[in-house]
C-alpha positions as CSV (number, residue, x, y, z in Angstrom):
1,M,22.6,97.4,139.8
2,G,26.2,98.4,139.2
3,I,27.4,100.9,141.8
4,A,23.9,101.4,143.3
5,G,24.8,99.0,146.2
6,A,24.0,99.4,149.8
7,A,26.7,102.2,150.2
8,L,25.3,104.0,147.2
9,M,21.6,103.9,148.0
10,A,21.7,107.2,149.8
11,V,19.7,110.1,148.3
12,V,20.4,113.8,148.1
13,L,18.1,116.4,149.5
14,C,18.1,119.6,147.5
15,S,15.8,122.6,146.9
16,A,13.9,122.3,143.6
17,G,10.4,122.1,142.2
18,L,8.9,119.0,140.5
19,P,8.8,118.5,136.8
20,A,5.7,119.9,135.1
21,H,4.1,116.5,134.4
22,A,4.5,115.6,138.1
23,E,2.8,118.7,139.6
24,E,-0.3,116.8,140.7
25,I,1.5,113.8,142.2
26,P,0.7,113.8,146.0
27,V,3.5,114.7,148.4
28,G,5.5,111.7,149.5
29,V,4.5,109.5,146.6
30,P,7.5,108.4,144.5
31,Y,7.3,108.7,140.8
32,G,9.5,107.6,137.9
33,T,11.1,109.8,135.3
34,T,14.4,110.0,133.4
35,I,17.4,112.2,133.5
36,G,16.4,113.6,130.1
37,E,13.0,114.7,131.5
38,L,14.5,116.1,134.7
39,K,17.2,118.1,132.9
40,A,15.1,119.0,129.8
41,D,16.0,122.7,130.4
42,A,19.8,121.9,130.7
43,P,20.8,119.0,128.5
44,A,24.3,120.3,128.2
45,Q,24.9,120.5,132.0
46,C,27.8,118.2,132.8
47,L,28.9,115.9,135.5
48,V,32.6,116.6,135.8
49,V,35.1,114.2,137.3
50,Q,38.5,115.7,138.2
51,T,41.6,113.7,139.3
52,G,45.0,115.3,139.4
53,D,45.6,117.0,136.1
54,Y,42.9,115.1,134.3
55,T,39.2,116.1,133.8
56,F,36.4,114.0,132.4
57,Q,32.8,115.2,131.5
58,K,29.4,113.6,130.9
59,M,26.5,115.7,129.6
60,M,23.0,115.0,131.0
61,A,21.8,114.5,127.4
62,E,24.2,111.5,127.2
63,L,22.5,110.0,130.3
64,G,19.0,111.0,129.1
65,D,17.5,107.5,129.1
66,T,18.6,106.7,132.7
67,A,15.7,106.1,135.0
68,V,15.3,108.2,138.2
69,V,13.0,107.8,141.1
70,V,11.9,111.2,142.6
71,Q,9.9,111.9,145.7
72,D,8.6,115.3,146.8
73,I,8.8,115.6,150.6
74,G,6.5,118.7,150.9
75,D,8.9,121.5,151.9
76,G,10.3,122.5,148.5
77,T,12.8,119.7,148.5
78,R,12.9,116.4,146.8
79,L,14.8,113.1,147.0
80,C,16.3,111.4,144.0
81,H,17.6,107.9,143.5
82,I,18.9,106.0,140.4
83,P,17.9,102.4,140.5
84,D,20.1,101.3,137.6
85,T,23.4,103.0,137.3
86,S,24.7,101.1,134.3
87,G,25.1,104.3,132.3
88,L,27.1,105.9,135.1
89,D,29.1,102.7,135.5
90,A,30.0,102.9,131.8
91,F,31.3,106.5,132.3
92,I,33.4,105.5,135.2
93,A,34.8,102.5,133.2
94,D,35.8,104.9,130.4
95,I,37.6,107.0,133.0
96,N,39.4,104.0,134.4
97,T,40.4,103.0,130.9
98,A,41.9,106.4,130.3
99,L,43.7,106.3,133.7
100,S,45.2,102.9,133.0
101,G,47.3,104.6,130.3
102,V,48.8,107.1,132.8
103,P,51.7,105.7,134.8
104,A,51.4,106.6,138.5
105,E,53.7,109.4,139.6
106,G,56.9,108.0,141.1
107,E,56.5,104.6,139.5
108,A,58.9,105.2,136.6
109,F,62.4,103.8,137.1
110,Y,65.8,103.4,135.4
111,Y,67.1,100.1,134.1
112,Y,70.1,98.8,132.2
113,D,69.5,97.8,128.5
114,G,72.3,95.4,127.7
115,A,71.5,95.4,124.0
116,S,72.3,99.1,123.6
117,N,74.6,99.3,126.6
118,T,72.6,102.3,127.9
119,I,70.5,103.2,130.9
120,Q,66.9,103.7,130.0
121,T,63.8,105.0,131.7
122,Y,61.0,102.5,132.2
123,P,57.7,104.4,132.5
124,G,56.3,101.8,134.9
125,V,53.0,99.9,134.6
126,S,51.3,100.9,137.8
127,Y,48.3,103.2,137.5
128,Y,45.4,104.5,139.6
129,Q,41.8,103.4,139.3
130,I,38.6,104.8,140.9
131,N,37.7,102.8,144.0
132,A,34.3,102.3,145.7
133,A,34.7,105.6,147.6
134,G,35.4,107.5,144.4
135,K,32.4,105.8,142.6
136,E,30.2,106.9,145.5
137,K,31.4,110.5,145.3
138,I,30.7,110.6,141.5
139,Y,27.2,109.1,142.1
140,H,26.3,111.7,144.8
141,T,27.5,114.5,142.5
142,L,25.2,113.3,139.8
143,L,22.3,113.2,142.3
144,Q,23.1,116.8,143.3
145,I,22.6,117.7,139.6
146,L,19.3,115.9,139.3
147,A,17.8,117.0,142.6
148,G,18.7,120.7,142.1
149,A,17.4,123.4,139.8
150,A,20.8,124.8,139.0
151,V,22.2,124.4,135.4
152,D,25.9,124.8,136.3
153,N,28.3,121.9,135.9
154,Q,29.0,120.0,139.1
155,T,32.4,118.5,139.8
156,A,33.5,115.5,141.7
157,V,37.1,116.0,142.8
158,L,38.7,112.7,143.5
159,E,41.3,112.6,146.3
160,E,43.9,110.0,147.1
161,T,41.4,108.1,149.2
162,D,39.1,107.8,146.1
163,L,41.7,106.0,144.1
164,E,43.6,102.7,144.4
165,L,47.0,101.8,142.9
166,T,46.9,99.0,140.4
167,V,50.4,97.3,140.1
168,G,51.1,95.9,136.7
169,D,53.7,93.3,135.7
170,I,57.2,94.3,134.8
171,P,58.9,92.3,132.0
172,E,61.5,90.0,133.5
173,E,64.4,91.4,131.4
174,V,63.6,94.9,132.8
175,A,63.0,93.8,136.3
176,V,66.4,92.0,136.7
177,N,68.2,95.1,135.4
178,K,66.3,97.6,137.5
179,Y,68.3,100.5,139.0
180,S,67.8,101.9,142.4
181,L,68.8,105.1,144.2
182,E,71.9,104.2,146.1
183,G,73.5,107.6,146.8
184,S,71.9,111.0,147.3
185,C,72.5,114.4,148.7
186,T,70.5,117.6,148.9
187,T,71.9,121.0,149.8
188,S,70.1,124.4,150.1
189,F,71.1,127.5,148.2
190,K,68.6,129.7,150.0
191,G,69.8,133.3,150.1
192,S,72.0,133.0,147.1
193,S,72.1,135.6,144.4
194,S,70.3,135.0,141.1
195,N,73.7,134.7,139.4
196,R,74.9,132.1,141.8
197,I,71.7,130.1,141.5
198,K,72.0,130.3,137.7
199,N,75.6,128.9,137.9
200,I,74.4,126.0,140.1
201,Q,71.6,125.2,137.6
202,I,74.0,125.2,134.7
203,A,76.5,123.0,136.3
204,A,73.8,120.6,137.5
205,G,72.3,120.5,134.1
206,N,75.6,119.7,132.5
207,L,76.0,116.7,134.8
208,N,72.4,115.5,134.8
209,Q,71.9,112.1,133.1
210,T,75.6,111.4,132.8
211,V,76.4,107.7,132.6
212,L,79.7,106.5,134.1
213,Y,80.7,103.1,132.7
214,P,82.8,100.5,134.6
215,G,86.4,101.6,135.1
216,E,85.7,105.2,133.8
217,V,86.7,108.3,135.7
218,I,84.6,111.5,135.7
219,S,86.1,114.9,136.4
220,M,83.7,117.6,137.7
221,N,85.8,120.3,136.0
222,K,85.2,118.6,132.7
223,A,81.6,117.6,133.4
224,F,80.6,121.2,134.3
225,L,82.4,122.6,131.2
226,P,84.7,125.6,131.4
227,R,83.3,128.5,133.5
228,T,82.8,131.0,130.7
229,Y,80.1,133.5,129.6
230,A,79.8,131.5,126.4
231,N,78.8,128.4,128.4
232,G,76.1,130.4,130.2
233,Y,78.0,131.0,133.5
234,R,77.7,134.3,135.3
235,E,79.7,136.3,137.8
236,A,79.1,135.4,141.5
237,G,80.9,135.2,144.7
238,A,83.9,132.7,145.0
239,Y,86.6,132.1,147.5
240,M,90.0,133.6,146.8
241,S,92.8,134.5,149.2
242,G,90.5,134.2,152.2
243,K,87.9,136.5,150.7
244,V,84.7,136.2,148.7
245,V,85.3,137.9,145.3
246,P,83.3,138.0,142.0
247,A,84.2,135.2,139.6
248,V,82.6,133.7,136.6
249,G,81.0,130.4,137.7
250,G,81.0,131.3,141.4
251,G,78.9,128.9,143.4
252,I,79.4,125.7,141.4
253,C,81.5,124.2,144.2
254,Q,78.1,123.6,145.9
255,V,77.4,121.3,143.0
256,S,80.7,119.5,143.3
257,S,80.3,119.2,147.1
258,T,76.8,117.7,146.7
259,V,78.1,115.3,144.1
260,Y,80.9,114.3,146.5
261,N,78.4,113.3,149.2
262,A,76.2,111.4,146.7
263,A,79.1,109.6,145.3
264,M,80.5,108.5,148.7
265,N,77.0,107.4,149.7
266,S,76.7,105.2,146.6
267,G,80.0,103.4,147.1
268,L,81.8,105.0,144.1
269,T,85.6,105.6,144.4
270,V,86.6,109.2,144.9
271,L,90.1,109.6,143.5
272,E,90.6,113.4,144.2
273,R,88.8,115.7,146.6
274,H,89.8,119.0,148.2
275,P,88.2,120.9,151.1
276,H,87.5,124.6,150.7
277,S,89.9,127.1,152.2
278,M,87.1,128.4,154.4
279,P,83.9,126.7,155.8
280,V,80.9,126.6,153.5
281,H,77.3,127.2,154.6
282,Y,75.6,124.4,152.8
283,L,77.5,121.3,154.3
284,P,79.2,120.5,157.5
285,L,83.0,120.7,157.8
286,G,84.8,117.7,156.2
287,M,82.0,117.0,153.7
288,D,82.6,119.7,151.0
289,A,84.6,119.4,147.8
290,A,86.2,122.5,146.2
291,I,87.1,122.7,142.5
292,S,89.3,125.2,140.7
293,S,89.9,125.4,137.0
294,G,93.7,125.0,137.2
295,S,94.5,123.3,140.5
296,K,91.6,121.4,142.2
297,D,89.2,118.8,140.9
298,L,86.7,116.2,142.1
299,R,87.4,113.0,140.3
300,I,85.3,109.9,140.7
301,R,85.8,106.4,139.4
302,N,83.2,103.7,138.8
303,D,84.6,100.4,140.2
304,Y,81.3,98.6,139.9
305,P,80.9,96.1,137.0
306,F,77.9,98.0,135.7
307,P,77.2,101.6,134.6
308,V,75.9,104.2,137.1
309,L,73.8,107.2,136.4
310,F,74.1,110.7,137.8
311,E,70.9,112.7,138.2
312,A,71.3,116.4,139.2
313,Y,68.6,119.0,139.4
314,T,67.3,122.0,141.3
315,E,63.9,122.3,142.9
316,G,62.7,125.3,144.9
317,K,65.8,126.5,146.9
318,N,67.5,123.0,146.9
319,L,70.0,121.2,144.8
320,T,69.8,117.4,144.6
321,V,72.3,114.9,143.2
322,N,71.2,111.2,142.9
323,I,73.3,108.3,141.8
324,Y,71.5,105.2,140.5
325,T,73.2,101.8,140.5
326,S,72.1,98.2,139.8
327,E,69.6,97.1,142.4
328,L,70.7,93.5,142.1
329,M,74.4,94.1,142.4
330,T,74.3,96.4,145.4
331,A,71.6,94.7,147.4
332,G,72.4,94.5,151.1
333,T,75.3,97.1,151.1
334,S,74.9,100.8,151.9
335,Y,77.3,103.7,152.6
336,R,77.2,106.9,154.6
337,L,79.6,109.8,154.5
338,H,79.8,111.6,157.8
339,A,82.3,113.9,159.7
340,V,83.3,114.6,163.3
341,R,84.4,118.1,164.2
342,K,88.0,118.5,165.5
343,G,87.9,122.0,166.9
344,S,86.4,125.0,165.3
345,L,88.1,124.8,161.9
346,A,88.8,121.1,161.3
347,A,86.8,117.8,160.8
348,A,87.7,114.2,160.4
349,S,85.7,112.4,157.7
350,Y,84.5,108.8,157.7
351,L,82.7,106.4,155.4
352,E,80.4,104.0,157.2
353,V,79.7,100.7,155.5
354,T,76.7,98.6,156.3
355,V,76.0,95.1,155.1
356,N,72.6,93.5,155.6
357,G,71.9,96.0,158.4
358,V,75.1,95.6,160.3
359,V,77.9,98.2,160.3
360,T,81.0,96.4,159.2
361,E,83.4,99.4,158.8
362,D,83.7,103.1,159.6
363,R,86.6,103.9,157.3
364,A,88.7,107.0,158.1
365,L,89.1,109.3,155.1
366,G,91.3,112.0,156.6
367,T,91.0,115.4,158.2
368,S,89.9,118.6,156.5
369,R,91.3,121.8,157.8
370,Y,90.0,125.3,157.2
371,S,91.0,128.8,158.0
372,P,89.4,132.3,158.0
373,M,92.1,133.6,155.6
374,R,94.3,132.0,152.9
375,T,97.9,132.9,152.0
376,D,97.9,131.7,148.3
377,D,95.9,132.8,145.3
378,D,93.9,129.7,144.6
379,D,90.5,130.6,143.2
380,E,87.8,128.2,144.3
381,D,84.5,128.4,142.4
């Protein structure tokens, strides 16, 4: 019987006339026919199944031999039921086969490939399959086609509740080298000019997918590349002498500041960091990191015995920086950068260290001081 179980024995009531050969069958008396006979005038009409970005179709002609039980109930409507749904089951099985080759969103992850000494993306082996609720929805959509006189395609749209996640096996050599998100920070650039947003996107793109190997040091000034028109940067507001002035690359300090937070939250070692001359709008005092081509940099060292990966991207009005590290090596330890205001223009920064759910340290990092005006000529991007 396939999916025509107790939950699928329901019938659909729709306006329609009886097939010509059944015109003399008394009202209320069930009779047998086929999908081919019921849809003789619309063999190309399709049962459409849609899930996410994927669409599947089955023409009535392809289900033509499927038996259908029909009953006229005397008021211009009729009931339909499919006793044997093996043909429909085969269609659903084909859909599930196709879906098994589509990794579920969010299931992909990074892992370290020791043979090539690189960080690779593993697509994941988890995927979605149509569950009982989804099968019932498809069945009822087919009944709507059969019980009605319309010749338009009918679509069964599968929602999350109509699918179930099937978790596949991950190869051991991949599983033991799996990377996890250990440090992250998201800041908003809502209200920024198009030029400033472009500068943020360029700097983030230059940093994205950078791998920092054990003992290596990364400089944000170098990672972002020189702020020139040739490198795609545009003129936008930057801090200089206590004022906001136009500068090529203006706004990329938001990227360095976001990187600073992600790095501290992941347990990387920050060798050099400078606060801005004035408060910034996208992070609290004490949690920003200014860079300047000739005088200020954000430098980070990887003291882990394994590579780490920087992921930087913009989405909507937000900038996100993620840092991925070995899931095995960092298990049980987490870090959190935070700051405490010390008056209106100063803040003390701390790094909270938690081991197995217990805070073991709240390390003082120093005090950042700001002012509404500067007395030097440093240009902070």
